N, CA, C and O atoms as CSV, one atom per row, in Angstrom:
chain,resi,resn,atom,element,x,y,z
A,1,MET,N,N,0.848,-1.178,0.000
A,1,MET,CA,C,0.000,0.000,0.000
A,1,MET,C,C,0.892,1.238,0.000
A,1,MET,O,O,1.941,1.264,0.644
A,2,ASP,N,N,0.471,2.232,-0.710
A,2,ASP,CA,C,1.178,3.507,-0.811
A,2,ASP,C,C,1.374,4.094,0.591
A,2,ASP,O,O,0.434,4.112,1.386
A,3,PRO,N,N,2.593,4.578,0.905
A,3,PRO,CA,C,2.844,5.147,2.241
A,3,PRO,C,C,1.903,6.294,2.607
A,3,PRO,O,O,1.549,6.450,3.776
A,4,ALA,N,N,1.498,7.089,1.635
A,4,ALA,CA,C,0.574,8.191,1.921
A,4,ALA,C,C,-0.791,7.651,2.348
A,4,ALA,O,O,-1.437,8.217,3.231
A,5,LEU,N,N,-1.226,6.564,1.724
A,5,LEU,CA,C,-2.509,5.968,2.102
A,5,LEU,C,C,-2.411,5.273,3.455
A,5,LEU,O,O,-3.365,5.284,4.234
A,6,THR,N,N,-1.261,4.670,3.734
A,6,THR,CA,C,-1.039,4.069,5.051
A,6,THR,C,C,-1.108,5.146,6.124
A,6,THR,O,O,-1.728,4.951,7.169
A,7,SER,N,N,-0.475,6.273,5.865
A,7,SER,CA,C,-0.505,7.397,6.803
A,7,SER,C,C,-1.930,7.925,6.985
A,7,SER,O,O,-2.331,8.276,8.094
A,8,LEU,N,N,-2.686,7.978,5.893
A,8,LEU,CA,C,-4.071,8.420,5.957
A,8,LEU,C,C,-4.891,7.478,6.843
A,8,LEU,O,O,-5.677,7.938,7.671
A,9,ALA,N,N,-4.715,6.179,6.678
A,9,ALA,CA,C,-5.435,5.193,7.492
A,9,ALA,C,C,-5.053,5.331,8.965
A,9,ALA,O,O,-5.914,5.253,9.841
A,10,GLN,N,N,-3.768,5.536,9.239
A,10,GLN,CA,C,-3.318,5.712,10.625
A,10,GLN,C,C,-3.923,6.963,11.231
A,10,GLN,O,O,-4.398,6.940,12.366
A,11,SER,N,N,-3.908,8.043,10.489
A,11,SER,CA,C,-4.471,9.303,10.970
A,11,SER,C,C,-5.969,9.162,11.216
A,11,SER,O,O,-6.490,9.668,12.210
A,12,ALA,N,N,-6.660,8.475,10.309
A,12,ALA,CA,C,-8.105,8.293,10.463
A,12,ALA,C,C,-8.423,7.465,11.700
A,12,ALA,O,O,-9.332,7.805,12.457
A,13,GLY,N,N,-7.686,6.384,11.910
A,13,GLY,CA,C,-7.918,5.547,13.085
A,13,GLY,C,C,-7.690,6.302,14.377
A,13,GLY,O,O,-8.469,6.186,15.323
A,14,THR,N,N,-6.624,7.070,14.412
A,14,THR,CA,C,-6.288,7.852,15.604
A,14,THR,C,C,-7.327,8.945,15.850
A,14,THR,O,O,-7.794,9.130,16.974
A,15,THR,N,N,-7.679,9.661,14.794
A,15,THR,CA,C,-8.652,10.748,14.927
A,15,THR,C,C,-10.005,10.199,15.361
A,15,THR,O,O,-10.644,10.748,16.258
A,16,LEU,N,N,-10.439,9.121,14.727
A,16,LEU,CA,C,-11.737,8.548,15.057
A,16,LEU,C,C,-11.801,8.119,16.525
A,16,LEU,O,O,-12.748,8.470,17.230
A,17,VAL,N,N,-10.815,7.375,16.984
A,17,VAL,CA,C,-10.838,6.887,18.366
A,17,VAL,C,C,-10.752,8.049,19.342
A,17,VAL,O,O,-11.419,8.027,20.377
A,18,THR,N,N,-9.964,9.045,19.045
A,18,THR,CA,C,-9.865,10.214,19.925
A,18,THR,C,C,-11.199,10.952,20.005
A,18,THR,O,O,-11.623,11.365,21.084
A,19,LEU,N,N,-11.859,11.116,18.855
A,19,LEU,CA,C,-13.119,11.855,18.835
A,19,LEU,C,C,-14.292,11.043,19.382
A,19,LEU,O,O,-15.351,11.602,19.669
A,20,MET,N,N,-14.113,9.734,19.528
A,20,MET,CA,C,-15.161,8.913,20.141
A,20,MET,C,C,-15.421,9.342,21.583
A,20,MET,O,O,-16.521,9.150,22.102
A,21,ALA,N,N,-14.426,9.912,22.220
A,21,ALA,CA,C,-14.564,10.341,23.610
A,21,ALA,C,C,-14.769,11.852,23.726
A,21,ALA,O,O,-14.672,12.413,24.818
A,22,ALA,N,N,-15.049,12.502,22.609
A,22,ALA,CA,C,-15.151,13.964,22.613
A,22,ALA,C,C,-16.580,14.414,22.308
A,22,ALA,O,O,-17.439,13.614,21.938
A,23,ASP,N,N,-16.803,15.704,22.473
A,23,ASP,CA,C,-18.112,16.284,22.174
A,23,ASP,C,C,-18.470,16.156,20.691
A,23,ASP,O,O,-19.647,16.192,20.334
A,24,ALA,N,N,-17.484,16.010,19.846
A,24,ALA,CA,C,-17.708,15.927,18.398
A,24,ALA,C,C,-18.094,14.522,17.950
A,24,ALA,O,O,-18.099,14.239,16.752
A,25,TRP,N,N,-18.416,13.641,18.888
A,25,TRP,CA,C,-18.701,12.248,18.541
A,25,TRP,C,C,-19.836,12.111,17.530
A,25,TRP,O,O,-19.689,11.393,16.541
A,26,GLN,N,N,-20.944,12.772,17.752
A,26,GLN,CA,C,-22.112,12.622,16.874
A,26,GLN,C,C,-21.755,12.967,15.433
A,26,GLN,O,O,-22.083,12.228,14.505
A,27,ARG,N,N,-21.090,14.080,15.261
A,27,ARG,CA,C,-20.692,14.517,13.911
A,27,ARG,C,C,-19.687,13.542,13.314
A,27,ARG,O,O,-19.738,13.243,12.121
A,28,THR,N,N,-18.774,13.049,14.145
A,28,THR,CA,C,-17.770,12.084,13.694
A,28,THR,C,C,-18.442,10.789,13.253
A,28,THR,O,O,-18.153,10.270,12.175
A,29,ARG,N,N,-19.331,10.274,14.081
A,29,ARG,CA,C,-20.047,9.031,13.741
A,29,ARG,C,C,-20.832,9.202,12.448
A,29,ARG,O,O,-20.797,8.333,11.577
A,30,ASP,N,N,-21.538,10.318,12.323
A,30,ASP,CA,C,-22.331,10.552,11.118
A,30,ASP,C,C,-21.445,10.618,9.874
A,30,ASP,O,O,-21.801,10.079,8.826
A,31,GLY,N,N,-20.301,11.272,9.991
A,31,GLY,CA,C,-19.395,11.387,8.847
A,31,GLY,C,C,-18.837,10.043,8.409
A,31,GLY,O,O,-18.805,9.744,7.216
A,32,PHE,N,N,-18.392,9.224,9.372
A,32,PHE,CA,C,-17.857,7.910,9.022
A,32,PHE,C,C,-18.959,6.981,8.515
A,32,PHE,O,O,-18.726,6.174,7.614
A,33,THR,N,N,-20.151,7.091,9.088
A,33,THR,CA,C,-21.274,6.275,8.624
A,33,THR,C,C,-21.612,6.616,7.172
A,33,THR,O,O,-21.799,5.718,6.350
A,34,GLN,N,N,-21.689,7.896,6.859
A,34,GLN,CA,C,-22.000,8.319,5.484
A,34,GLN,C,C,-20.917,7.869,4.508
A,34,GLN,O,O,-21.212,7.456,3.386
A,35,LEU,N,N,-19.658,7.953,4.945
A,35,LEU,CA,C,-18.562,7.512,4.084
A,35,LEU,C,C,-18.743,6.045,3.711
A,35,LEU,O,O,-18.656,5.685,2.537
A,36,TRP,N,N,-18.994,5.203,4.702
A,36,TRP,CA,C,-19.167,3.771,4.410
A,36,TRP,C,C,-20.428,3.518,3.600
A,36,TRP,O,O,-20.422,2.655,2.721
A,37,ARG,N,N,-21.482,4.225,3.861
A,37,ARG,CA,C,-22.726,4.011,3.089
A,37,ARG,C,C,-22.535,4.351,1.622
A,37,ARG,O,O,-23.144,3.724,0.756
A,38,ARG,N,N,-21.698,5.334,1.332
A,38,ARG,CA,C,-21.425,5.679,-0.067
A,38,ARG,C,C,-20.435,4.719,-0.714
A,38,ARG,O,O,-20.600,4.329,-1.870
A,39,MET,N,N,-19.400,4.340,0.041
A,39,MET,CA,C,-18.302,3.575,-0.546
A,39,MET,C,C,-18.477,2.054,-0.459
A,39,MET,O,O,-18.091,1.333,-1.378
A,40,GLN,N,N,-19.046,1.578,0.621
A,40,GLN,CA,C,-19.257,0.134,0.814
A,40,GLN,C,C,-20.595,-0.086,1.507
A,40,GLN,O,O,-20.635,-0.487,2.670
A,41,PRO,N,N,-21.677,0.172,0.808
A,41,PRO,CA,C,-22.996,0.070,1.440
A,41,PRO,C,C,-23.275,-1.312,2.030
A,41,PRO,O,O,-24.023,-1.434,3.000
A,42,GLU,N,N,-22.683,-2.337,1.455
A,42,GLU,CA,C,-22.896,-3.691,1.965
A,42,GLU,C,C,-22.258,-3.901,3.344
A,42,GLU,O,O,-22.633,-4.835,4.053
A,43,ARG,N,N,-21.320,-3.066,3.731
A,43,ARG,CA,C,-20.654,-3.188,5.029
A,43,ARG,C,C,-21.057,-2.076,6.010
A,43,ARG,O,O,-20.609,-2.066,7.156
A,44,ALA,N,N,-21.882,-1.165,5.567
A,44,ALA,CA,C,-22.196,0.024,6.363
A,44,ALA,C,C,-22.812,-0.315,7.719
A,44,ALA,O,O,-22.426,0.274,8.728
A,45,GLU,N,N,-23.748,-1.239,7.764
A,45,GLU,CA,C,-24.399,-1.546,9.036
A,45,GLU,C,C,-23.422,-2.181,10.027
A,45,GLU,O,O,-23.512,-1.945,11.231
A,46,ILE,N,N,-22.493,-2.984,9.516
A,46,ILE,CA,C,-21.465,-3.576,10.376
A,46,ILE,C,C,-20.592,-2.470,10.975
A,46,ILE,O,O,-20.274,-2.487,12.164
A,47,VAL,N,N,-20.216,-1.520,10.136
A,47,VAL,CA,C,-19.363,-0.422,10.589
A,47,VAL,C,C,-20.109,0.451,11.597
A,47,VAL,O,O,-19.522,0.888,12.587
A,48,VAL,N,N,-21.395,0.709,11.358
A,48,VAL,CA,C,-22.186,1.501,12.302
A,48,VAL,C,C,-22.212,0.807,13.667
A,48,VAL,O,O,-22.036,1.455,14.699
A,49,ALA,N,N,-22.429,-0.497,13.669
A,49,ALA,CA,C,-22.439,-1.249,14.937
A,49,ALA,C,C,-21.060,-1.194,15.602
A,49,ALA,O,O,-20.968,-1.056,16.822
A,50,GLU,N,N,-19.991,-1.301,14.811
A,50,GLU,CA,C,-18.631,-1.229,15.354
A,50,GLU,C,C,-18.329,0.161,15.911
A,50,GLU,O,O,-17.631,0.289,16.916
A,51,LEU,N,N,-18.848,1.195,15.267
A,51,LEU,CA,C,-18.662,2.552,15.781
A,51,LEU,C,C,-19.299,2.690,17.169
A,51,LEU,O,O,-18.686,3.237,18.085
A,52,GLU,N,N,-20.511,2.201,17.316
A,52,GLU,CA,C,-21.201,2.308,18.601
A,52,GLU,C,C,-20.489,1.487,19.682
A,52,GLU,O,O,-20.273,1.969,20.794
A,53,ALA,N,N,-20.132,0.254,19.348
A,53,ALA,CA,C,-19.426,-0.595,20.316
A,53,ALA,C,C,-18.056,0.000,20.638
A,53,ALA,O,O,-17.619,-0.006,21.789
A,54,GLY,N,N,-17.392,0.508,19.612
A,54,GLY,CA,C,-16.079,1.115,19.809
A,54,GLY,C,C,-16.142,2.317,20.728
A,54,GLY,O,O,-15.251,2.523,21.552
A,55,ARG,N,N,-17.188,3.107,20.592
A,55,ARG,CA,C,-17.314,4.275,21.467
A,55,ARG,C,C,-17.457,3.844,22.921
A,55,ARG,O,O,-16.833,4.427,23.807
A,56,GLU,N,N,-18.265,2.841,23.165
A,56,GLU,CA,C,-18.414,2.337,24.533
A,56,GLU,C,C,-17.068,1.863,25.081
A,56,GLU,O,O,-16.730,2.128,26.235
A,57,ASP,N,N,-16.301,1.155,24.238
A,57,ASP,CA,C,-14.975,0.679,24.658
A,57,ASP,C,C,-14.027,1.842,24.936
A,57,ASP,O,O,-13.258,1.813,25.897
A,58,VAL,N,N,-14.089,2.867,24.084
A,58,VAL,CA,C,-13.221,4.035,24.278
A,58,VAL,C,C,-13.567,4.744,25.585
A,58,VAL,O,O,-12.672,5.087,26.358
A,59,LEU,N,N,-14.836,4.964,25.833
A,59,LEU,CA,C,-15.231,5.654,27.060
A,59,LEU,C,C,-14.796,4.882,28.295
A,59,LEU,O,O,-14.329,5.474,29.268
A,60,ALA,N,N,-14.948,3.563,28.261
A,60,ALA,CA,C,-14.516,2.734,29.396
A,60,ALA,C,C,-12.994,2.792,29.557
A,60,ALA,O,O,-12.487,2.878,30.675
A,61,ALA,N,N,-12.272,2.745,28.438
A,61,ALA,CA,C,-10.803,2.787,28.488
A,61,ALA,C,C,-10.305,4.134,28.992
A,61,ALA,O,O,-9.348,4.193,29.764
A,62,VAL,N,N,-10.941,5.205,28.566
A,62,VAL,CA,C,-10.549,6.536,29.037
A,62,VAL,C,C,-10.799,6.651,30.538
A,62,VAL,O,O,-9.958,7.170,31.272
A,63,ALA,N,N,-11.945,6.173,30.991
A,63,ALA,CA,C,-12.271,6.235,32.419
A,63,ALA,C,C,-11.286,5.427,33.259
A,63,ALA,O,O,-10.995,5.789,34.399
A,64,ALA,N,N,-10.773,4.333,32.696
A,64,ALA,CA,C,-9.839,3.464,33.425
A,64,ALA,C,C,-8.377,3.792,33.125
A,64,ALA,O,O,-7.477,3.112,33.617
A,65,SER,N,N,-8.135,4.831,32.320
A,65,SER,CA,C,-6.777,5.173,31.873
A,65,SER,C,C,-6.086,3.960,31.248
A,65,SER,O,O,-4.913,3.697,31.514
A,66,ASP,N,N,-6.817,3.236,30.428
A,66,ASP,CA,C,-6.346,2.004,29.790
A,66,ASP,C,C,-5.794,2.312,28.402
A,66,ASP,O,O,-6.507,2.200,27.405
A,67,GLN,N,N,-4.537,2.696,28.344
A,67,GLN,CA,C,-3.901,3.084,27.091
A,67,GLN,C,C,-3.789,1.914,26.126
A,67,GLN,O,O,-3.887,2.104,24.913
A,68,GLU,N,N,-3.588,0.722,26.638
A,68,GLU,CA,C,-3.447,-0.456,25.779
A,68,GLU,C,C,-4.725,-0.689,24.957
A,68,GLU,O,O,-4.647,-0.970,23.761
A,69,THR,N,N,-5.871,-0.575,25.581
A,69,THR,CA,C,-7.133,-0.743,24.855
A,69,THR,C,C,-7.311,0.357,23.821
A,69,THR,O,O,-7.752,0.090,22.704
A,70,LEU,N,N,-6.977,1.578,24.177
A,70,LEU,CA,C,-7.074,2.679,23.210
A,70,LEU,C,C,-6.172,2.431,22.006
A,70,LEU,O,O,-6.573,2.677,20.868
A,71,ASP,N,N,-4.963,1.946,22.251
A,71,ASP,CA,C,-4.047,1.633,21.157
A,71,ASP,C,C,-4.619,0.530,20.259
A,71,ASP,O,O,-4.531,0.607,19.034
A,72,GLU,N,N,-5.205,-0.495,20.886
A,72,GLU,CA,C,-5.808,-1.585,20.113
A,72,GLU,C,C,-6.964,-1.076,19.264
A,72,GLU,O,O,-7.114,-1.487,18.114
A,73,LEU,N,N,-7.779,-0.189,19.816
A,73,LEU,CA,C,-8.903,0.363,19.059
A,73,LEU,C,C,-8.421,1.216,17.893
A,73,LEU,O,O,-9.009,1.176,16.812
A,74,ARG,N,N,-7.367,1.979,18.102
A,74,ARG,CA,C,-6.800,2.762,16.992
A,74,ARG,C,C,-6.355,1.838,15.868
A,74,ARG,O,O,-6.630,2.091,14.695
A,75,LEU,N,N,-5.666,0.764,16.237
A,75,LEU,CA,C,-5.214,-0.192,15.224
A,75,LEU,C,C,-6.393,-0.863,14.519
A,75,LEU,O,O,-6.353,-1.081,13.308
A,76,GLN,N,N,-7.425,-1.184,15.266
A,76,GLN,CA,C,-8.613,-1.795,14.667
A,76,GLN,C,C,-9.207,-0.869,13.603
A,76,GLN,O,O,-9.522,-1.305,12.496
A,77,TRP,N,N,-9.355,0.401,13.947
A,77,TRP,CA,C,-9.946,1.343,12.995
A,77,TRP,C,C,-9.008,1.663,11.846
A,77,TRP,O,O,-9.461,1.918,10.730
A,78,GLN,N,N,-7.714,1.652,12.103
A,78,GLN,CA,C,-6.777,1.811,10.994
A,78,GLN,C,C,-6.979,0.685,9.988
A,78,GLN,O,O,-6.947,0.910,8.778
A,79,GLY,N,N,-7.186,-0.523,10.492
A,79,GLY,CA,C,-7.437,-1.668,9.620
A,79,GLY,C,C,-8.729,-1.523,8.840
A,79,GLY,O,O,-8.752,-1.790,7.638
A,80,PHE,N,N,-9.810,-1.105,9.495
A,80,PHE,CA,C,-11.078,-0.886,8.797
A,80,PHE,C,C,-10.892,0.117,7.661
A,80,PHE,O,O,-11.331,-0.110,6.534
A,81,VAL,N,N,-10.239,1.221,7.979
A,81,VAL,CA,C,-10.043,2.281,6.986
A,81,VAL,C,C,-9.129,1.810,5.862
A,81,VAL,O,O,-9.398,2.078,4.691
A,82,ARG,N,N,-8.058,1.115,6.208
A,82,ARG,CA,C,-7.138,0.619,5.187
A,82,ARG,C,C,-7.867,-0.311,4.212
A,82,ARG,O,O,-7.698,-0.200,2.998
A,83,ARG,N,N,-8.676,-1.225,4.750
A,83,ARG,CA,C,-9.416,-2.145,3.887
A,83,ARG,C,C,-10.419,-1.401,3.007
A,83,ARG,O,O,-10.629,-1.776,1.854
A,84,LEU,N,N,-11.034,-0.355,3.543
A,84,LEU,CA,C,-11.950,0.458,2.740
A,84,LEU,C,C,-11.211,1.111,1.578
A,84,LEU,O,O,-11.681,1.081,0.441
A,85,ILE,N,N,-10.056,1.697,1.865
A,85,ILE,CA,C,-9.288,2.385,0.821
A,85,ILE,C,C,-8.796,1.398,-0.235
A,85,ILE,O,O,-8.798,1.715,-1.424
A,86,VAL,N,N,-8.378,0.221,0.182
A,86,VAL,CA,C,-7.923,-0.790,-0.777
A,86,VAL,C,C,-9.080,-1.213,-1.674
A,86,VAL,O,O,-8.915,-1.338,-2.888
A,87,ALA,N,N,-10.251,-1.434,-1.081
A,87,ALA,CA,C,-11.413,-1.881,-1.847
A,87,ALA,C,C,-11.996,-0.770,-2.722
A,87,ALA,O,O,-12.467,-1.021,-3.831
A,88,ARG,N,N,-11.958,0.448,-2.212
A,88,ARG,CA,C,-12.541,1.592,-2.919
A,88,ARG,C,C,-11.561,2.760,-2.866
A,88,ARG,O,O,-11.676,3.609,-1.982
A,89,PRO,N,N,-10.599,2.827,-3.790
A,89,PRO,CA,C,-9.594,3.894,-3.761
A,89,PRO,C,C,-10.179,5.311,-3.736
A,89,PRO,O,O,-9.557,6.229,-3.203
A,90,ALA,N,N,-11.362,5.487,-4.305
A,90,ALA,CA,C,-11.990,6.816,-4.287
A,90,ALA,C,C,-12.324,7.260,-2.868
A,90,ALA,O,O,-12.523,8.451,-2.626
A,91,ALA,N,N,-12.387,6.325,-1.932
A,91,ALA,CA,C,-12.690,6.674,-0.547
A,91,ALA,C,C,-11.593,7.519,0.073
A,91,ALA,O,O,-11.853,8.264,1.018
A,92,ALA,N,N,-10.370,7.423,-0.437
A,92,ALA,CA,C,-9.254,8.168,0.160
A,92,ALA,C,C,-9.510,9.669,0.134
A,92,ALA,O,O,-9.289,10.355,1.132
A,93,GLU,N,N,-9.967,10.173,-0.983
A,93,GLU,CA,C,-10.201,11.612,-1.084
A,93,GLU,C,C,-11.351,12.045,-0.179
A,93,GLU,O,O,-11.272,13.084,0.476
A,94,GLU,N,N,-12.410,11.257,-0.145
A,94,GLU,CA,C,-13.532,11.572,0.750
A,94,GLU,C,C,-13.105,11.521,2.209
A,94,GLU,O,O,-13.528,12.346,3.020
A,95,LEU,N,N,-12.266,10.548,2.535
A,95,LEU,CA,C,-11.766,10.420,3.903
A,95,LEU,C,C,-10.918,11.628,4.274
A,95,LEU,O,O,-11.037,12.146,5.384
A,96,ARG,N,N,-10.074,12.079,3.372
A,96,ARG,CA,C,-9.264,13.287,3.641
A,96,ARG,C,C,-10.162,14.488,3.927
A,96,ARG,O,O,-9.915,15.254,4.858
A,97,ARG,N,N,-11.209,14.641,3.113
A,97,ARG,CA,C,-12.138,15.762,3.328
A,97,ARG,C,C,-12.827,15.646,4.687
A,97,ARG,O,O,-12.977,16.635,5.404
A,98,LEU,N,N,-13.241,14.432,5.029
A,98,LEU,CA,C,-13.900,14.222,6.315
A,98,LEU,C,C,-12.959,14.558,7.469
A,98,LEU,O,O,-13.356,15.239,8.414
A,99,LEU,N,N,-11.721,14.086,7.397
A,99,LEU,CA,C,-10.756,14.376,8.462
A,99,LEU,C,C,-10.461,15.871,8.553
A,99,LEU,O,O,-10.308,16.411,9.649
A,100,ASP,N,N,-10.382,16.539,7.402
A,100,ASP,CA,C,-10.169,17.995,7.405
A,100,ASP,C,C,-11.341,18.718,8.064
A,100,ASP,O,O,-11.153,19.728,8.743
A,101,GLU,N,N,-12.542,18.200,7.859
A,101,GLU,CA,C,-13.729,18.798,8.459
A,101,GLU,C,C,-13.767,18.546,9.977
A,101,GLU,O,O,-14.087,19.444,10.757
A,102,LEU,N,N,-13.439,17.319,10.377
A,102,LEU,CA,C,-13.508,16.953,11.794
A,102,LEU,C,C,-12.346,17.502,12.605
A,102,LEU,O,O,-12.502,17.826,13.783
A,103,ASP,N,N,-11.183,17.605,11.978
A,103,ASP,CA,C,-9.960,18.010,12.673
A,103,ASP,C,C,-9.133,18.898,11.737
A,103,ASP,O,O,-8.087,18.479,11.242
A,104,PRO,N,N,-9.611,20.132,11.497
A,104,PRO,CA,C,-8.978,20.991,10.489
A,104,PRO,C,C,-7.484,21.240,10.688
A,104,PRO,O,O,-6.740,21.370,9.715
A,105,GLU,N,N,-7.053,21.306,11.924
A,105,GLU,CA,C,-5.641,21.577,12.199
A,105,GLU,C,C,-4.803,20.304,12.251
A,105,GLU,O,O,-3.575,20.375,12.302
A,106,GLY,N,N,-5.448,19.151,12.240
A,106,GLY,CA,C,-4.725,17.886,12.376
A,106,GLY,C,C,-4.184,17.674,13.770
A,106,GLY,O,O,-3.302,16.841,13.979
A,107,SER,N,N,-4.708,18.424,14.728
A,107,SER,CA,C,-4.166,18.375,16.084
A,107,SER,C,C,-4.555,17.114,16.843
A,107,SER,O,O,-3.814,16.675,17.723
A,108,VAL,N,N,-5.704,16.521,16.522
A,108,VAL,CA,C,-6.142,15.322,17.239
A,108,VAL,C,C,-5.157,14.188,16.998
A,108,VAL,O,O,-4.726,13.531,17.945
A,109,ALA,N,N,-4.799,13.953,15.753
A,109,ALA,CA,C,-3.882,12.857,15.424
A,109,ALA,C,C,-2.492,13.102,16.014
A,109,ALA,O,O,-1.798,12.149,16.369
A,110,ARG,N,N,-2.078,14.363,16.123
A,110,ARG,CA,C,-0.751,14.655,16.672
A,110,ARG,C,C,-0.693,14.512,18.186
A,110,ARG,O,O,0.398,14.383,18.741
A,111,GLN,N,N,-1.833,14.532,18.869
A,111,GLN,CA,C,-1.851,14.436,20.335
A,111,GLN,C,C,-1.418,13.064,20.824
A,111,GLN,O,O,-0.930,12.930,21.946
A,112,VAL,N,N,-1.590,12.059,20.002
A,112,VAL,CA,C,-1.331,10.680,20.406
A,112,VAL,C,C,0.143,10.373,20.219
A,112,VAL,O,O,0.712,10.620,19.155
A,113,THR,N,N,0.753,9.835,21.258
A,113,THR,CA,C,2.135,9.399,21.160
A,113,THR,C,C,2.170,7.890,21.287
A,113,THR,O,O,1.326,7.297,21.958
A,114,GLN,N,N,3.134,7.277,20.649
A,114,GLN,CA,C,3.268,5.833,20.731
A,114,GLN,C,C,4.462,5.494,21.586
A,114,GLN,O,O,5.443,6.236,21.634
A,115,HIS,N,N,4.370,4.355,22.268
A,115,HIS,CA,C,5.487,3.887,23.071
A,115,HIS,C,C,5.615,2.386,22.889
A,115,HIS,O,O,4.648,1.698,22.560
A,116,ALA,N,N,6.811,1.896,23.107
A,116,ALA,CA,C,7.059,0.463,22.979
A,116,ALA,C,C,7.997,0.046,24.099
A,116,ALA,O,O,8.802,0.838,24.589
A,117,THR,N,N,7.874,-1.200,24.488
A,117,THR,CA,C,8.791,-1.738,25.486
A,117,THR,C,C,9.359,-3.038,24.948
A,117,THR,O,O,8.713,-3.742,24.172
A,118,ALA,N,N,10.560,-3.342,25.366
A,118,ALA,CA,C,11.207,-4.580,24.937
A,118,ALA,C,C,11.167,-5.575,26.093
A,118,ALA,O,O,11.394,-5.218,27.249
A,119,SER,N,N,10.876,-6.822,25.760
A,119,SER,CA,C,10.782,-7.843,26.798
A,119,SER,C,C,12.080,-8.614,26.972
A,119,SER,O,O,12.242,-9.366,27.933
A,120,GLY,N,N,13.001,-8.424,26.037
A,120,GLY,CA,C,14.240,-9.201,26.089
A,120,GLY,C,C,14.107,-10.526,25.354
A,120,GLY,O,O,15.069,-11.290,25.266
A,121,GLN,N,N,12.933,-10.798,24.834
A,121,GLN,CA,C,12.701,-12.021,24.072
A,121,GLN,C,C,11.949,-11.660,22.803
A,121,GLN,O,O,11.165,-10.711,22.778
A,122,ALA,N,N,12.194,-12.423,21.758
A,122,ALA,CA,C,11.506,-12.170,20.493
A,122,ALA,C,C,11.457,-13.438,19.677
A,122,ALA,O,O,12.191,-14.391,19.937
A,123,ARG,N,N,10.591,-13.441,18.696
A,123,ARG,CA,C,10.528,-14.536,17.736
A,123,ARG,C,C,10.827,-13.945,16.375
A,123,ARG,O,O,10.348,-12.863,16.035
A,124,VAL,N,N,11.610,-14.650,15.611
A,124,VAL,CA,C,11.944,-14.228,14.263
A,124,VAL,C,C,11.400,-15.279,13.316
A,124,VAL,O,O,11.688,-16.466,13.468
A,125,TYR,N,N,10.620,-14.853,12.348
A,125,TYR,CA,C,10.065,-15.756,11.354
A,125,TYR,C,C,10.746,-15.464,10.025
A,125,TYR,O,O,10.677,-14.345,9.516
A,126,GLN,N,N,11.396,-16.460,9.472
A,126,GLN,CA,C,12.096,-16.257,8.216
A,126,GLN,C,C,12.011,-17.526,7.391
A,126,GLN,O,O,12.379,-18.608,7.848
A,127,ALA,N,N,11.527,-17.381,6.187
A,127,ALA,CA,C,11.449,-18.490,5.241
A,127,ALA,C,C,10.860,-19.745,5.883
A,127,ALA,O,O,11.355,-20.853,5.679
A,128,GLY,N,N,9.797,-19.551,6.662
A,128,GLY,CA,C,9.116,-20.687,7.260
A,128,GLY,C,C,9.760,-21.234,8.513
A,128,GLY,O,O,9.270,-22.216,9.071
A,129,ARG,N,N,10.838,-20.633,8.970
A,129,ARG,CA,C,11.494,-21.103,10.187
A,129,ARG,C,C,11.153,-20.188,11.335
A,129,ARG,O,O,11.115,-18.967,11.179
A,130,ASP,N,N,10.910,-20.763,12.467
A,130,ASP,CA,C,10.568,-20.038,13.693
A,130,ASP,C,C,11.765,-20.153,14.639
A,130,ASP,O,O,12.149,-21.251,15.043
A,131,GLN,N,N,12.347,-18.999,14.985
A,131,GLN,CA,C,13.508,-19.010,15.882
A,131,GLN,C,C,13.196,-18.156,17.102
A,131,GLN,O,O,12.633,-17.067,16.984
A,132,HIS,N,N,13.563,-18.653,18.258
A,132,HIS,CA,C,13.397,-17.893,19.496
A,132,HIS,C,C,14.718,-17.220,19.813
A,132,HIS,O,O,15.764,-17.869,19.838
A,133,ILE,N,N,14.670,-15.916,20.056
A,133,ILE,CA,C,15.872,-15.147,20.367
A,133,ILE,C,C,15.730,-14.572,21.758
A,133,ILE,O,O,14.680,-14.032,22.107
A,134,GLU,N,N,16.756,-14.680,22.538
A,134,GLU,CA,C,16.734,-14.140,23.898
A,134,GLU,C,C,17.899,-13.188,24.058
A,134,GLU,O,O,19.048,-13.548,23.804
A,135,GLU,N,N,17.594,-11.947,24.488
A,135,GLU,CA,C,18.666,-10.980,24.721
A,135,GLU,C,C,19.345,-11.270,26.039
A,135,GLU,O,O,18.712,-11.726,26.991
A,136,ARG,N,N,20.616,-11.007,26.087
A,136,ARG,CA,C,21.358,-11.198,27.340
A,136,ARG,C,C,22.046,-9.938,27.746
A,136,ARG,O,O,22.720,-9.907,28.775
């Protein structure tokens, strides 16, 4: 996938999950619902249900300061958006317009920071071989 489209999907997932817990939720939900109804009407009802369930999960995660769940939800929505763009490339331009409308300054997506931790153990998959690596 084109890096610009990957970035668009990441920004959309982050913006959507952030706005699920904000006053702009209704407008955000309506915008994403309309996008799916135009671009993938056969999946629109599934996405609407996921938006509602996702909002409940976001509100619970925010109340519990559960960053891991918020990160998982962002990734989930990035995947939904990425699959939409792959299936319907014309959705990319509509999605950009929607994000510009919902977050004109792009500040919502920039508020989120990512962090990673190393466990000292990893698995490497190469040419069908599974190797366990342990740092010392």
